[in-house]
N, C-alpha and C positions, 0 to 999 in steps of 0.2 A: 836431525837439525838441518833445516835446510841451507844451502849453498850461499855464501856472502859474494855480494857482487862486486865486481870492478868494472868503473866505468871510465872511458875515455871521452874527453870533451875536446874537440877539434875547433880550434876558435876559442879558446878559454877565457882570454882576455875581452870577450863580449861584454857589452855594458848589461846584456841579458843574463848573463851567469848567476848575480844573482837571485834571480828568481827560481832558477835550474836549483840551487843549491838550497832555497828554503823548499822547495817540493821534496828534495832528498833527504832533510830534516825531517818535515811533517808527516811523511811515509815511511820513516825508518822501520816501523813494526811490520807493515806488510811487506817491505823490500828493503832487506838489510844492505844498504850500500858499505861496504867496508875501505874503499879507496876510491877517490874522484881524481884521476890526472886531468888538470888543465893546461892542454898543450895550444903554444903560439908560436910564432916565427919571431925572430929577433926585432924586425920591426915593430912589433907590439908588445916588447918588454914592458916598459913604463906600464902599460894598462893592465897586462899579466898580474905584475908585482901588484897593482892597486888593486885588483878585482881579487886576485889571490889571498891577500891579507885581510879583505872583509871577509872572503868565505871561510875563512879559518877562525876570524873572531864568531862568526855566527852560527859555526859547529861548537866552537868552545860555549859560547852560552846558552846553545842548547843541549849542550850536556850529552850529546850524543856520539858513540865511537867510530867517526867518519875521518878517514885521513885525507887532508888536501893536499895533492902534491902537484908542484907547479914545474912545468917541463918544458924545453925547446927539442926535447928529443921526442919526436912521434912514435917510433917503433918503440920506445921502451914504454910508452902509453898503450900502444896496440897489443902489444905483448898478453895474451891470455885474456885480453879484455872480454867480459860478457856481452856488452854494448859500448858500441863505439857512437855518438852524437857529433854529426859534422853541423856546426853553425859559422861559418867561415865566409869571411868577404875579401877575395883576393884582390888588392890594390888599395884597398882602405876605403873610407867613405870620399876620398879624392878622385877615386875611380868612379864611384857612384855618382857624384856631380859631373863628369864627365859624360856617363851615360844620360844624364838628363840633359844636358848643354847641348850634345852633338844634335840628336834630333830635333831640338827645337831652332837649331839654324835655319832648317830646311822648314819652319812651320808643321812639323810632324811632332805628335805627343813623346816627349822624354819623361821615361817612367823606369822604374827599377828593376819590374820583373815581367812587363807585359811591351808590347812594340820591340822597337829598335834597342831601348835601354837593355831592356832584358837579354835581346840578343847580345848584346856586348858583354853583359855579365856572365852570362852563358859561356861564351868563347874562351873568357880567362877563368871559369871554374872547372871546365872539363879536364884539362888538362892534371888539375891539382887532385881534383876527385878520384882520376883514375889510377894516379900515384898513390894515394891514400889506399884504395881498394888493393892495389898489389901489395902494399903491407897487410893488410888484413889477411887475406889470402895466404902468405906466407906464416904470419906470426899468431893468426888467430881466425882459422879458417870457421869455426862453428859461430863467432861472435855475429851479432844481429847490428847491420848500421841503420840507424835512425836519420834520416837526412833532415836538416830543416832548411838548408842552404838555397837559397832562390837563385834561379827560377826552380822552385821545388820538382815540378813536372818534368822538366827537363833534366834535371841533374840526377833523378831517382831513373826516368828513362834511360840514361847513357848508361847507369850503373848495371841494370837490368839486362841489357843487350851486351854490354862488352867487357861485362867480369862475371865473376863466379860467387861474389859475395852475396850473402841473403841480405836484402835490402828493401825497408820502408821508407816510403817518403811522408813527411808529417808539415802539416801548416797549422796555424791556429785560428783560420778562417771559419772551417766546419763549426770547432765547438764556439766559437764567436757570435755564429748564427743561431746555433742552439740557444745561447743564451739570451740573444736579441728575442727571440720568439717567445722565451719564457716569461720577458720582460713584457713584452707587448700584450702576450695574453694573461697575463697577471698570474704564475702558477710555478710552482717550483721545476727545476731543471730535469728532475727524474721523471715528469709528468709529459716532457716533450720526446717525442720521436719524429726524427725528419729523415727524409728519403732526398739524397742529391745523385746528380746526374751530370757528369763532365769530367775535367781536367783541373788540375790546380791552377787556381784565380780565373778559371772560366768555369764556373759550376751553377748548375741551377737546382734550385730547391723546390723538387716537384710534387712534394707530400708533405703536411704537417700535419701530425696527430698530437692532440693534447688529452690527456686522461682518455684514451683509448677513441675518441671522435676527430674525425678528418676534418679540419679547418682551415683548410688549404684557402677555399674561396675566400673565408672570412676575412684571413689574414692578406691576402692579396688584395682585397678592399681595404683595410687599414694601414697597408704599407706604402701606399701613395702620399699618404699625409703624414707619415710617422717620421719623427727626426730620428737620428741614433745607428740605422740601419747600414752603417758604413765602418771602413777601419778608421785609425787615425790619420792614416797618410792618403786618404782619399775625401776629396769636399763632398760634404754631406746634400748633395742636388736631390730633391726629392723624384720619385720615379710619376712617370706620367699614367694616371689611373687605368685609361683603357687600355694603354700600351700593355699593362701588368695583365690585366683581364683576359686579352686576347693571347698572350703569353701562355698563362696559365701556370707558370711557375715562377718563383722569386729568384730575380737575378743575383748574383753576389756583388759586391762593391764594386769589383774590377771589371765587371761588364759596362758600367759607366765610361769607360774609355772606347767601347765599341757602339754604344746604343747613345750617348752623348757625345761624340767625339768632337764637335766643332762647341761646344759649352766648356769642355774641359780642357781642350788644347788654348782656350782664349783665357780660362782660370789659370792655367799655367804660364803664359806670356806674360800675363799681369802680375803673378806673385814674381817671377823672376825679376821685375822692376823692382818690387817693393822688398820682399821680406827674403826672396831667392829659391831656389829651386830646394825640393825636399831634402835632397843629401845638406844644403848649408843649413836649413832648419834644425836637423837631426844632428848636424855638427856640434852646433850651440847647445842642444838638448844633452850632449853627451858631455861635453865639456863641465856643465854645471853637475852633472851625475858625477864623474869621476872626482870632482872637487870634494863633493858628498862622499862618495867611496873612500875618499883619503883620511876622513875624520877617524882618528883612533877609538873615540867612544862609540862609533856607529858599530852594530852588531845586527842588525836587522835588514831585510830589504826595503830601503825608503820608498815611501809614497811615490814618490815625484817619476819612479822608474815606469809608472802607467802612461806618462806623456810620451815615451819612447816609441808608443805604437807598436809594442808586442803582446799585450794583454794575453792572458790566458796561454801561453807558450809554456810554461812549466806545466800545466794542468795536461796540456795536450801531450807532451812528452811523457810525463811520469805515469799518465792514465795506460798509455801502450806500454811504458816497460813494466809497470805492474801486471797488466793483463797477461803479457808472456809469461812473465816469473812465475806468476800463480795460476796460470792456466785457466783465466777467468771464463772465457767463451762468450765475454759482451762484446756489442756493436760498437764499433768507431769508424769515422770516415777517415781512408788514408789514400796514399798513392801506392797504388800496385800494378803488376802487370793486368793487362785485361783480358786475354783468355776468353773472349767471346761475351763479356758481361755487358759491354755496351757493343751491340752486334753490328753497327755500323762503322766501327774502329777496327785497325788491324789488330791481332792477337796480342801482339808484342810490344806493343806501345804502353805507356803508363797512364791510368786514370784514376780519378777522384772518386770514390764510391762507399758505401757502408761495406763492412768487413765484421766479421766474427773471427776475434782476437783469441788466440790461444797460445800455447806453450811452441807451437808449430810455425807462429807467424798470423801472418794476415789472410783469412779466406772471404772472397769477395762473395757479395749476397745476390741473388739475382734481383732484377730491377721488378719491382710491381707497378711502375708507371710507364706509358707511351714516350718513347724519345718522338716528338713531333719534328715535322719539317723544320719550324721557326727554332727550334734548339738545334737540330742535325746540321741544318746548313752552316753555322758560324762554327759549331763544334768539329766538322769536318777540316775545315780551311784552316782553323789554329792549330790544329792537332798534326795537318800535313807541314804546318810551318815548323811545328817541334821537331818534327820527324828530320825534317832537312837540317834544322839547326844541330840536332845530336851529330847528324852526319859531317857536317862542317866543322863543328867542335872538335869532331874527334881524326877526321883526315887533313884540316886545313885546307880543302880545297875551295878557292875564290869564286869558281862557280855556282857552286853549291850554296854556297853562303847568300849569293845576290840570288839566287831561286828563292831561299828562304824568305829574305826580307821583301823580296817581290809580292807574294803571295800573302803576306800578313797585312791584315787588312789597317793596319795603323801605318803602314808604308805604303803598299800598293802601287808602285811604278818602277821601272828599270832604273831609269837615270837616278832617281832619288834614292833606290836602296843601293846603288854603286857610290852615289857622294857619299851618303851614312857610312857605308862599310868602309870606304877609302878613308874616312875620319878614324872610324873606330879602330882599324888597323895601325894607322899611324901614331895613335895617341896611347895606345896600349901595347905597342910594339914588344917590350920587355915581359908582358904577361902572356904572349902568345906564341909560344914556341912552334905550336903546330903550323903557324903560316910562315915562318922564319925560313 
């Protein structure tokens, strides 16, 4: 009989957790999860208790023998775990709100994972992820860390460079793109193969194959008119048709911040006046969700969770767990160490590429499409920013942080970088021990 699994979910009080629990229930036959530890911190007690109670009702209704355990003791959860899933938000949504507001003060884009906002989130998260990794190294050295915490590429790179933990970074964006391609081409998901080149939230789909036929050019032609080729948290501005054809690849949603910087900034500044930043919108959505979760008669994942913006999160996470557990050898797009797969980037950085997934983890597949100058240029600059961000987050070195922000295309000036950084450090002081 195959081993039953212990899962530790750090950030267990997240509004996304019911989707994960639904996945554990639906896939129980292929990956028998015996225990799910939902871990949170004291600040998140109320949310953990609400989500945990719903998770227990869901398991009971489904009639599967999964034990859901709520705890504030991270070490208890990690000890002997098979998988550790990190989905945490240091400083909660209040901190995300600051990440969005601070750059906007200076007429720069404020976003959760991209630009200066993503930098601030990384600075808060890096010390915490390194602490978690120390616990994994000590208490469960064979565990696989699956990181969903944003900015996922930067956090994955930190773990790869500064710990001995086995880790794969994960995002729902690649699976979302495959689903969008299936819908655009009016076919089943299983018929769609895509090749992606890039890093997390800066990824180009360079090849789209449907039923064995390369349809990349046709999809690029359709994509400029198509609606819905974005994530819930990013405005659905269409792509310029000629630009897409010349690019020769489908950019991910987050490229809009780079390729349509002026429009995106104008949209953000307008939104702040009317509905607030994305953090304020999410806060309202979450308040409604947690009111629903409190209902003692609710024992399923409510459909309103789709509005939160994390569609296919559970699908991405559990595809990965199942493929490792069952040694499937299938292909998924995840964040791993480069090791020469993208030749224009250093070997030790994290990249987001197609990998074969088996019981040993994720093995990157050689690319079949060319990395053109129009992709290489932006990719190298943003990756250099990420390398410096990891360094700044680990060392707390002010000058490295300034260098990181200055070369980020969404900041791009020394004085602006220093102004934003000074505000980030002042307003996140209690979360930034490395700078104190």
